N, C-alpha and C positions, 0 to 999 in steps of 0.2 A: 407554582408550587403552593400547597397550603402553607399558611402561618399558623403556628401555635407555641405556647409556651411550653416549658419541660414538663411532660405528662407525668402523672403518677402513676398510670398503669402502661408503659409503652409496650411496644411490641419487641419481643426478644427475637434478634437474628443470630442463630446459633450454628458457629461452624462445626462440623462433624466429619470425622475422618470414617475409612472404610473398616476400622474394627469396631465401630459403632459405638455403645454406651462408654466402652473403655477408653475412647479418647476424650470424654468430657469431664471437666473439673466438676466439682461439687455444686458450685452455683450453677451452671449450665445445666447439669442433672436435675438440679431441684427444681428449676423454671420448668424443664420438659415434662417432669412427674407432675406438675401440679397445672399445667397448661389445660386450658378449656376448648382452645382450638389449635390445631397443629398443622402446618402448611409446608409440603415438602415434595420432593421428586418421589415416583414411584419405588425407586431401591431404597432411598434414604428412609422412608415411612416404613417399608417392610424391615428394614435394618433394625430399627427403634421401636418396633410395636409392642414390644413386652414393656417398656418403660412408660407407656401412655395410661394415664388412669382410665378406668371405665366411664363410658359415656364421652370421652373426649372426641370433639368433631375434627376429622380429618379431611384435608383439601389436598389432593394430588395436583400440584401445579405443572406436571408435564404437559407441554403443549398448550398450557393456559396461564401462560406469563402474565398477559394483559390483566386476567381476573385477579391476581394477587392483591394488587392495593385495594380493591373494593373488600375482598374478603378480610383483611387487615382493618379497614374502617369499619365494618359492620361488626367485628369483634370488639374493637374499642369502643363504639357507641353503645354496646350493650354490656359494658364494662367487664368482658371476659379476658381472662389471661390468654393471651396470643404468642404463639411460638412460630418461626419461620426457620427450616431447617435447611441449612447451605453446605456447600462443600468445602472444607478448609478454612480459608480466610474470605469472609463474604464480601470483603473490600478488593480482593483481587480477582479481578474478572468474575465478581460474583453478583448476587442479587441485591446487596445492599445499596450500591448506587441507584440502582433503578427504584427501589422503595424510596429512598431518600428525595429522589427527584419528584414522585408522584404522591409522596405524603409529607413529609418534613423531618429533619435530622432529629428535633426534639421528641419525635413519636418513636423513635427506634432506641434500642439498646443493643449494641452490637458486641457479641462475645465472640472473637476471632480466636480461629484455631491454628496449627501449623498448616501450611497449604502442601500439597502433595510434591509440589517444585521444591520446596525446602527438604522435605524427606529425601527425595531423589537425590538432591546434591549431597545431603549427609551420608547417604548409601556409598558414593565414590567419592567423597572429600573434595568436591567441587565448591570453591568460594563463588558467591552469587551476588555479591554486593555491587558488581559493575556489571552484570549480566542483563540484557533485554528480554523481558518476558512478552511473548507473542501467543496470541490465542488463535488457532485455526477452527476452532469449533464452529464452523460456518456450514452454511447450505453446501452441497455437494456439487463444485463445479467441474469435476472431472479431474484428469491429470493434468499437470502443469506443462504448458508449453511456453517456450521463450517467446516473449513479446505478448503474453495473456495481457488482457485489459484490467483495469483496477477492480473490477467487479468480481474476479476469481477469489475464491475461499483463500487460495493460498499467497495472494499478492503481498499482504502485510508481511510475510515472512520473507519471501523474495527479496523485497526491499531492505528488511532488517539484517539479511546475510550481507548485504553490501557495506553496511555501517557500524556492525558491532563485531566485537570477537568472541563473545559468550552469548548464547540464547537458551531460552526456557521455553520449552513449546507445550503448550495445552491442546492435545489433539482430539480428533473425534472418530468415530468409526470409519468415517469415509477418508478423513485427511489423518491416515495413520502413519506410523513410523515408515514403513516401506515406499509409500507415496512422498513424504518429504526426504527420504534419499535420493528417490528418484528426480525430485525437483533439483537437488545439490548437482547430480549428474548433468542435467537438462542445461543448467546456469555456468556449466563448466567450473564446479566449485568441489568436486568429488574428490580432489587431492588436498584440498585446503581445510577441510573440517573434519573433525572426528565426532562420533555419536556414542550416545549412551541411551538405552532405553529401560525405563524402569516401570514393571508390570505389577499390578495386583498389590500395590504398596500396604503393608500391614494386614494381609491376609496369609493363610496358610500356604497359598499357592505364589506366593511373593516371588518375582525374579528380578534381578538387575543385570543388563547386559551392558558391561562397562567399556568392553573393548570392539566395538563396531566401526567398521568403515563404511562409508555411504555405499559403495560396491556391494559390499556383503547384505547391507539391510535391505538394499532395494529388492531383492529377491525372496525376503524372508517374510513370515507371517508373525503376528503378535497379539497378544491378549488385548481384549476390548477396553479394558481399563488401562491407560498407559500415559506417561509424560516423556516427552524427550528432552535431552539436553544435547547441545551443540556448543562445540569451542573451535576456534581456529587453531590449527597447526602450523599454516605457513602465513608469514608477514604478507599482511595487505598491501596491495600496490598503492601507491601514492601519483596517480595520474596527473597530467597538465588539465585544468579544468576549463581553460578559455584560450582561445587563440592559436590553436594547433596549427603546425604547418601542414600545407597540403601535400606533402609527402608522408604524414602519418594516416592518410586515407588511402584505401585501396581505389585505383580507378581502372576503368577497361584500358587495355593497351593491344596493340600498339596505338589504336585511335582512342584516345583520352574521353571518359565519358564525362557527365555534366558534374562540376563541381562548383560551389561558391568560394571563390579564392579567399585567401586568410583576410586581407584588408578588408573586404567587403563583407566577409563574414562577421568579423568582429564588430564591425558599425551596425550591421544588421541585428545581431543579437543583442547589442547595447540599446538599440531602438525598440526592442521587444519588450523592454523594462520587465524582465524575469523576477519572479520571486522564488521562495524555497520551494513553494507548493503550487507552482502555476502548471496549468494544463494547457500544452501547446500542440497547435497543429503544424505539420511541415507539409505543404501541398506542391508535389514536384520535387520529390526528395533528391533526385538525382544519385550521387553516392551517399547520401545521408549526413553530411558535414554539419549542416544546422541543426538539424533534429538531433543528433547524438552530442553535440555540445550542449545544447539546450537540457538535454537529459541530465548530463554532469551538474549542470548549474540549478536544476530543479531537483535534488534528490527525494522531496516529498510530493513531488507532482508527476505528471506523465506527458509523454510525447506520444501522439498518435502521426505517423508520416504515411504517404501514398505516393507511388510511383508507377507510371504507366508503361514505361520500357522495361522489359524483361530483363535485358543484360545489366541496366542500371540497378533493377531491384534486385538481382543477385549480388551485386556488388555492394549495395547498401547492406544486405543481410550478412555479408562477410565483415563489414565495418561494424555491424552491431555485435557480431560473435566477440570480434577483438576489444571492443570498449569496455565489456563488463559492466554494462548496465542493465538493469531488470525493469526499469519505468520507460520502455520503449516499445511501441507496438509499430510494424511495419506491414503494409499492405500494397498487394498489387492491383492496380486498377486506375481509372482515370476520374477524377474529382469532376462533379460531385458524388459519383456513385460510392456508396457506403459510408458517406460522412454523416448520415442522420443517425447512425449508431455510435457514434463518438460523442462523448461528454462535451459539454460547451466548453470553448475555451477562454483562456485569459489572454492568450496572445497566438496570432497566426502568422506563419511566414509562407509566402507564396514564391516559389522559384521558378515555377512553371504552370500555366494555365490550360494547356490542349487546345487554344483557341476560343474559349468560352469565358473570356475575362469578366465581362460585365456581370453575367449571371453569377460566377463564382463570388465575385465581390459583394453582390447583394445577398447572397446566402451566407458569407463569412460574417459581413457586419451584423445580419440578423440573429446570428447565433453567439456573436461575441458577448461576454459577460460587460457589464457596465464598467467604463474605465479600460476596457481591453484594447490591446495593440494591434493593428494588422499591418505588416512590413512586407512589401514586394519588391524584387529585385526584376529590372528590364534592361535589355540592352538594344531594343529596337525602338525607333520613334513610334510607330504604329501602336505598340503596347502602351507605351507611355501615354500615348494620349488617348487613349481607349479608358484607361486606370484614372486619369485625372477627370475627364468628362463624366465618367460615371460617380465619381465621388463629389464632383460639384454638384450634382443633383440630389445629394443626401443630406438632410437636414440635422441628422443626429450624429454627425462625425467631424472633427476638425482633421485637417490634413495638410502636408507638406511634401516638397520634393528635394531630395538630395542628390547631386550629381559628385560621383566619386570616381577618381582616374587616379592610379598609383602608378609608379615606375619603380622596376627593380634593377639592382646591378647585374651587369652580365661582364664575365671576363672578355677582354679584348686583347690579344697578344700578353703583355705583361702588366696592363692596366685594367680598367674597367669603365664601362659606358652605363648608362641607364636606357633600360628599354620599357616603352611604357604599355601597360595593360589597357585591355579595351575599357572605354569609360562604361560605367554603370549608373544606371539612376535607381534611387533607393525612395520608393513612394511609402511615407507613412501616414496612418491613420488611426485616429483613437475615438473610440465610441463614447458619447457622452456619459457622465456618471462618474462615481467613485468606486474604487476597487474595495471589496470587504476586505 
């Protein structure tokens, strides 16, 4: 960032609403009318064209955001009065933070306006001081599907729906209100939230639809200029986050599918050293128990899980649907196939290797972020020996082995006995370095 003292001729960043000059106070209007250089989007420049003085240079920033700091620098270097036109409040998902990052705060004079979100809330009387603002004004990634990866343009909204009761959403032509409604339905939240859509605010064709259900909105079409308000009408669940009983997970019946038992799962999750925003891999997901608990423990992170057995994959999918998490992606396949598309992990759990353990460990350690944890569960001596031999030859990891054997009480007549579970070896490896 450039360093500078308070500038006598700062660039004025002016918030504008869709009623144009009527939305500006006297000071903002005076700055605009006296500007030598005016920078704004195509629509905003056209809206205020009659307010610009003859000879004022106009720069259309549409598709040219990276050029704006240089335009501002050039204007200031020539001692010209420069104005950047923004929508609503330039500091609320607007251009002002970007300019401050590439210029400096002292070079800017920010004149905020009301945001369209404030106006929409005012139209329906919705208090917004505790609402979460989410922008989905991102590249079109298509419809939302349960388990989409973080790169999807609607990912932030899907996560926010799980953590907030009120949301104010800045939309885009692609991520329109009907698509947002379909996201709610895909996540099983169609009965939990109510919607309002405010279109063309402060224009003659303004329309506010305050009584929409996601089911209705999913099939509607809306004006290009709109914002969406969402508020929860059903109390959110308060699920257990850690140490769920095995019975909480669906499993194959009558032959039980693979599941990491509660005691082993608890220790394995503890050894993964998860953080709020950890990226986690679950390889050999089985019924999905470890990955799904990790998703609850890392609400700002993401879990990628893979399972090769089709029956267990289907069961893990059912558990995913029942868990109410949006930060979990499940894939059918055999590792390492497909792992190249996953984000680098902070923690990796291996519940099954498919017979290619040494190669898998090498791949995982190579992708782990510095300070990341690899935790593997084994019930056979052969896999234990293969894992420790592989780790022994790696210079960049520290590792240890924990043997865990639990016994659970079982009724016998009017008394109880202890029945031992199979012993499990938990192999833990840490890649050198410090986590950021």
